[in-house]
KEKEKE-447609 format. One record per residue (C-alpha): residue number from 0; residue in three letters; z, x, y. Coordinates in nm, 2 decimals, always signed. Layout:
N
seq:type:c3:c1:c2
NUM:Ala:Z:X:Y
...
This chain:
305
seq:type:c3:c1:c2
0:Met:-2.40:+0.41:-0.54
1:Thr:-2.15:+0.49:-0.78
2:Pro:-1.80:+0.57:-0.63
3:Ile:-1.67:+0.92:-0.68
4:Phe:-1.32:+0.78:-0.74
5:Arg:-1.21:+0.43:-0.87
6:Phe:-0.89:+0.27:-0.75
7:Asp:-0.78:+0.03:-1.02
8:Gly:-0.45:-0.16:-1.05
9:Ile:-0.13:-0.15:-0.86
10:Tyr:-0.08:+0.10:-0.59
11:Thr:+0.28:+0.11:-0.46
12:Pro:+0.31:+0.23:-0.09
13:Val:+0.66:+0.43:-0.17
14:Ile:+0.97:+0.37:+0.06
15:Thr:+1.15:+0.66:+0.20
16:Pro:+1.52:+0.66:+0.10
17:Tyr:+1.75:+0.81:+0.35
18:His:+2.10:+0.94:+0.35
19:Pro:+2.35:+0.80:+0.60
20:Asp:+2.27:+1.09:+0.85
21:Gly:+1.90:+1.00:+0.84
22:Thr:+1.77:+1.27:+0.63
23:Val:+1.57:+1.20:+0.32
24:Asn:+1.73:+1.12:+0.02
25:Arg:+1.54:+1.34:-0.25
26:Asp:+1.73:+1.24:-0.56
27:Ala:+1.67:+0.86:-0.47
28:Leu:+1.31:+0.91:-0.40
29:Gly:+1.29:+1.07:-0.76
30:Glu:+1.46:+0.77:-0.89
31:Val:+1.21:+0.53:-0.71
32:Ile:+0.91:+0.73:-0.85
33:Glu:+1.04:+0.74:-1.21
34:His:+1.11:+0.37:-1.20
35:Leu:+0.76:+0.28:-1.07
36:Ile:+0.59:+0.50:-1.31
37:Gly:+0.79:+0.39:-1.59
38:Ser:+0.72:+0.04:-1.51
39:Gly:+0.34:+0.10:-1.52
40:Val:+0.22:+0.11:-1.17
41:His:-0.14:+0.26:-1.16
42:Gly:-0.10:+0.47:-0.84
43:Leu:+0.15:+0.57:-0.55
44:Val:+0.10:+0.59:-0.18
45:Thr:+0.30:+0.84:+0.04
46:Gly:+0.31:+0.83:+0.41
47:Gly:+0.23:+0.46:+0.46
48:Ser:+0.39:+0.24:+0.70
49:Thr:+0.62:+0.11:+0.41
50:Gly:+0.75:+0.45:+0.40
51:Glu:+0.83:+0.44:+0.77
52:Asn:+0.56:+0.69:+0.87
53:Tyr:+0.58:+0.57:+1.23
54:Ala:+0.96:+0.71:+1.24
55:Gln:+0.86:+1.04:+1.09
56:Thr:+0.71:+1.37:+1.22
57:Val:+0.40:+1.52:+1.09
58:Ala:+0.59:+1.79:+0.92
59:Glu:+0.82:+1.53:+0.75
60:Arg:+0.53:+1.34:+0.63
61:Val:+0.37:+1.65:+0.48
62:Glu:+0.70:+1.75:+0.32
63:Leu:+0.74:+1.40:+0.17
64:Ala:+0.39:+1.42:+0.03
65:Arg:+0.45:+1.77:-0.12
66:Leu:+0.79:+1.62:-0.29
67:Thr:+0.61:+1.31:-0.40
68:His:+0.33:+1.50:-0.56
69:Asp:+0.56:+1.74:-0.74
70:Met:+0.78:+1.46:-0.88
71:Ile:+0.46:+1.26:-1.01
72:Lys:+0.34:+1.56:-1.20
73:Gly:-0.01:+1.44:-1.24
74:Arg:+0.09:+1.11:-1.42
75:Val:-0.07:+0.87:-1.17
76:Pro:-0.30:+0.92:-0.88
77:Leu:-0.14:+1.00:-0.54
78:Val:-0.28:+0.87:-0.21
79:Met:-0.15:+1.04:+0.11
80:Gly:-0.15:+0.85:+0.43
81:Thr:-0.32:+1.00:+0.74
82:Gly:-0.25:+0.73:+1.00
83:Ala:-0.16:+0.85:+1.34
84:Met:-0.23:+0.79:+1.70
85:Leu:-0.36:+1.15:+1.75
86:Thr:-0.68:+1.25:+1.56
87:Ser:-0.54:+1.61:+1.55
88:Asp:-0.23:+1.47:+1.37
89:Ser:-0.45:+1.28:+1.13
90:Ile:-0.66:+1.59:+1.06
91:Ala:-0.35:+1.79:+1.00
92:Leu:-0.23:+1.54:+0.75
93:Ala:-0.57:+1.53:+0.58
94:Glu:-0.58:+1.92:+0.56
95:Ala:-0.24:+1.90:+0.42
96:Ala:-0.34:+1.63:+0.15
97:Arg:-0.62:+1.86:+0.03
98:Glu:-0.38:+2.17:+0.01
99:Ile:-0.10:+1.96:-0.18
100:Gly:-0.34:+1.83:-0.43
101:Ala:-0.34:+1.47:-0.34
102:Asp:-0.60:+1.26:-0.53
103:Ala:-0.71:+1.06:-0.22
104:Ile:-0.61:+0.99:+0.14
105:Leu:-0.55:+0.66:+0.30
106:Leu:-0.72:+0.64:+0.65
107:Ala:-0.64:+0.35:+0.92
108:Ser:-0.76:+0.32:+1.25
109:Pro:-0.58:+0.50:+1.55
110:Pro:-0.33:+0.24:+1.68
111:Tyr:-0.33:+0.13:+2.05
112:Ala:-0.64:+0.31:+2.14
113:Val:-0.87:+0.02:+2.03
114:Pro:-1.19:+0.23:+1.97
115:Thr:-1.52:+0.09:+1.93
116:Asp:-1.67:+0.08:+1.57
117:Arg:-1.88:+0.38:+1.67
118:Glu:-1.58:+0.57:+1.80
119:Asn:-1.36:+0.47:+1.51
120:Ala:-1.63:+0.57:+1.25
121:Leu:-1.67:+0.91:+1.41
122:Asn:-1.28:+0.95:+1.41
123:Ala:-1.28:+0.84:+1.04
124:Leu:-1.55:+1.09:+0.95
125:Ala:-1.39:+1.38:+1.12
126:Ile:-1.07:+1.30:+0.90
127:Asp:-1.29:+1.28:+0.61
128:Arg:-1.44:+1.63:+0.67
129:Ala:-1.09:+1.77:+0.70
130:Ala:-0.96:+1.62:+0.36
131:Gly:-1.27:+1.64:+0.15
132:Leu:-1.12:+1.39:-0.08
133:Pro:-1.18:+1.02:-0.18
134:Val:-1.08:+0.79:+0.10
135:Met:-0.92:+0.45:+0.08
136:Leu:-0.96:+0.28:+0.42
137:Tyr:-0.70:+0.07:+0.56
138:Asn:-0.82:-0.23:+0.78
139:Tyr:-0.51:-0.38:+0.95
140:Pro:-0.61:-0.51:+1.31
141:Gly:-0.28:-0.68:+1.35
142:Arg:-0.11:-0.35:+1.37
143:Thr:-0.39:-0.11:+1.50
144:Gly:-0.56:-0.37:+1.73
145:Thr:-0.91:-0.26:+1.57
146:Met:-1.11:-0.44:+1.32
147:Met:-1.33:-0.19:+1.09
148:Gly:-1.64:-0.39:+1.16
149:Glu:-1.98:-0.38:+1.02
150:Glu:-2.12:-0.11:+1.23
151:Phe:-1.81:+0.11:+1.12
152:Leu:-1.85:+0.03:+0.76
153:Asp:-2.22:+0.12:+0.78
154:Arg:-2.16:+0.45:+0.95
155:Val:-1.88:+0.57:+0.72
156:Gly:-2.07:+0.45:+0.42
157:Arg:-2.29:+0.77:+0.48
158:Ser:-2.02:+0.95:+0.30
159:Arg:-1.97:+0.91:-0.06
160:Asn:-1.60:+0.98:+0.01
161:Phe:-1.52:+0.63:+0.12
162:Cys:-1.46:+0.47:-0.21
163:Gly:-1.22:+0.18:-0.13
164:Ile:-1.06:-0.04:+0.15
165:Lys:-0.73:-0.19:+0.17
166:Glu:-0.82:-0.51:+0.35
167:Ser:-0.51:-0.67:+0.55
168:Ser:-0.68:-0.85:+0.81
169:Gly:-0.59:-1.19:+0.66
170:Asp:-0.93:-1.33:+0.75
171:Ile:-1.07:-1.47:+0.42
172:Asn:-1.42:-1.41:+0.55
173:Arg:-1.36:-1.05:+0.53
174:Val:-1.31:-1.07:+0.16
175:His:-1.64:-1.25:+0.14
176:Leu:-1.82:-1.00:+0.35
177:Leu:-1.69:-0.70:+0.16
178:Ala:-1.75:-0.85:-0.18
179:Arg:-2.12:-0.94:-0.09
180:Asp:-2.25:-0.65:+0.15
181:Tyr:-2.04:-0.36:+0.07
182:Pro:-1.99:-0.34:-0.31
183:His:-2.00:+0.02:-0.31
184:Ile:-1.67:+0.03:-0.13
185:Gln:-1.42:-0.10:-0.36
186:Met:-1.20:-0.39:-0.19
187:Gly:-0.84:-0.38:-0.25
188:Cys:-0.59:-0.64:-0.16
189:Gly:-0.37:-0.55:+0.14
190:Met:-0.27:-0.92:+0.24
191:Asp:+0.00:-1.01:-0.05
192:Asp:-0.03:-1.39:-0.02
193:Gln:-0.40:-1.37:-0.08
194:Ala:-0.38:-1.15:-0.39
195:Leu:-0.52:-1.43:-0.61
196:Glu:-0.82:-1.49:-0.39
197:Phe:-0.90:-1.11:-0.36
198:Phe:-0.89:-1.09:-0.75
199:Ala:-1.12:-1.39:-0.77
200:Trp:-1.37:-1.21:-0.57
201:Gly:-1.35:-0.90:-0.79
202:Ala:-1.09:-0.68:-0.60
203:Pro:-0.98:-0.42:-0.85
204:Phe:-0.68:-0.30:-0.68
205:Trp:-0.38:-0.42:-0.48
206:Val:-0.15:-0.21:-0.25
207:Cys:+0.17:-0.40:-0.24
208:Gly:+0.51:-0.31:-0.08
209:Gly:+0.69:-0.56:-0.32
210:Ser:+0.60:-0.36:-0.62
211:Asn:+0.86:-0.11:-0.49
212:Phe:+1.13:-0.33:-0.65
213:Leu:+0.92:-0.58:-0.87
214:Pro:+0.67:-0.37:-1.02
215:Val:+0.66:-0.55:-1.35
216:Glu:+0.59:-0.88:-1.18
217:His:+0.32:-0.75:-0.96
218:Ile:+0.15:-0.59:-1.26
219:Ala:+0.17:-0.92:-1.44
220:Leu:-0.05:-1.09:-1.18
221:Tyr:-0.31:-0.79:-1.19
222:Asn:-0.31:-0.81:-1.57
223:Ala:-0.36:-1.19:-1.57
224:Cys:-0.64:-1.20:-1.32
225:Val:-0.82:-0.86:-1.36
226:Val:-0.76:-0.75:-1.72
227:Glu:-0.74:-1.09:-1.89
228:Gly:-0.95:-1.29:-1.65
229:Asp:-0.71:-1.57:-1.69
230:Phe:-0.69:-1.72:-1.36
231:Ala:-0.50:-2.04:-1.47
232:Lys:-0.22:-1.80:-1.58
233:Gly:-0.28:-1.60:-1.25
234:Arg:-0.22:-1.92:-1.04
235:Arg:+0.12:-2.00:-1.21
236:Ile:+0.23:-1.64:-1.15
237:Met:+0.10:-1.64:-0.78
238:Ser:+0.29:-1.96:-0.74
239:Ala:+0.60:-1.81:-0.85
240:Met:+0.55:-1.51:-0.62
241:Leu:+0.48:-1.71:-0.30
242:Pro:+0.84:-1.75:-0.20
243:Leu:+0.88:-1.38:-0.20
244:Met:+0.58:-1.34:+0.02
245:Arg:+0.73:-1.58:+0.27
246:Val:+1.06:-1.38:+0.27
247:Leu:+0.89:-1.06:+0.31
248:Glu:+0.67:-1.17:+0.59
249:Gln:+0.89:-1.41:+0.80
250:Gly:+1.09:-1.26:+1.11
251:Gly:+0.94:-0.92:+1.11
252:Lys:+1.18:-0.78:+0.85
253:Phe:+0.93:-0.65:+0.60
254:Ile:+1.04:-0.29:+0.54
255:Gln:+1.41:-0.38:+0.55
256:Thr:+1.36:-0.64:+0.28
257:Ile:+1.16:-0.41:+0.06
258:Lys:+1.43:-0.14:+0.10
259:His:+1.71:-0.40:+0.01
260:Gly:+1.49:-0.51:-0.28
261:Val:+1.50:-0.14:-0.41
262:Thr:+1.88:-0.12:-0.36
263:Met:+1.90:-0.43:-0.57
264:Thr:+1.76:-0.24:-0.86
265:Gly:+2.04:+0.00:-0.84
266:Ile:+1.86:+0.27:-0.64
267:Asp:+2.01:+0.36:-0.30
268:Ala:+1.74:+0.31:-0.06
269:Gly:+1.96:+0.37:+0.24
270:Ala:+1.90:+0.22:+0.60
271:Val:+1.58:+0.19:+0.80
272:Arg:+1.52:+0.43:+1.09
273:Pro:+1.55:+0.31:+1.43
274:Pro:+1.42:+0.09:+1.60
275:Leu:+1.46:-0.13:+1.30
276:Lys:+1.80:-0.24:+1.17
277:Gly:+1.89:-0.37:+0.83
278:Leu:+1.92:-0.71:+0.69
279:Asn:+2.21:-0.93:+0.77
280:Lys:+2.40:-1.11:+0.49
281:Asp:+2.20:-1.43:+0.52
282:Asp:+1.88:-1.24:+0.47
283:Lys:+2.01:-1.05:+0.18
284:Arg:+2.13:-1.36:+0.00
285:Ala:+1.79:-1.54:+0.06
286:Leu:+1.61:-1.24:-0.10
287:Glu:+1.84:-1.22:-0.39
288:Gln:+1.81:-1.59:-0.48
289:Val:+1.43:-1.57:-0.46
290:Val:+1.41:-1.26:-0.67
291:Arg:+1.63:-1.43:-0.95
292:Val:+1.40:-1.73:-0.97
293:Leu:+1.08:-1.52:-0.94
294:Lys:+1.18:-1.27:-1.23
295:Thr:+1.28:-1.56:-1.47
296:Thr:+0.98:-1.77:-1.40
297:Ile:+0.73:-1.48:-1.44
298:Ala:+0.90:-1.34:-1.76
299:Thr:+0.86:-1.70:-1.92
300:Ile:+0.50:-1.73:-1.82
301:Thr:+0.42:-1.38:-1.97
302:Ala:+0.62:-1.44:-2.27
303:Glu:+0.40:-1.75:-2.35
304:Gly:+0.12:-1.51:-2.40
């Protein structure tokens, strides 16, 4: 079955910059979007957890998506997140995605409820009907408590809209399962430290928070593995990126680290919304050192080609 939409390349789940009073900094959001598109990312995701969707109302998420769509001006695909605890909220977001003109939706399992595969599939199909758009599934059981199992995949596969899956379980056996048994659903990397393995198994896209501030370096790994098929080069680039992965994932400071990374590029990302708090000086210094080494190393590797 030929997908109705192809997810290819680096998709950045865009951060939400805030003013000190907690309102959205539209100018900074525009700067982030221009920087990402100018750097060559292949698509943008709005309303994801990297954009702090859990700390936003449905109305805020819709307005952010509308702003992002207007700023993109059709230059790259826009994927709008629909993840929510309430099915009615997810349906409202899906309907808004269609009305705004998003190219696709990102669809996660509802957190905390822990539905069965059948229940989860019926929920996903209801959201799909509301959007009528290509769907990128988002399997992240570490956050939702729910694995999108084989019964789920079989059921949602009855709709051609389910074109891709951002796989964030961390279980490498899921990569094998998706590649072998569900080739009609494009497998995308959602576990950054496994990007090389995903590409080796044929994944054509990577949804990566770190590309908010290191788009060129993430694109370099994609190009080496997917475009050039040079996995020797890819291993060298991945090796250079692994210290960043460790900094991002340790201590539960992923979003704070991403936002400080954006601030390091010269764009004011602002603070994170509660309950999270910003990085301390040691955290910032560690990130800055890792980024300096990473950028230099990957620039040297890509220059050799």
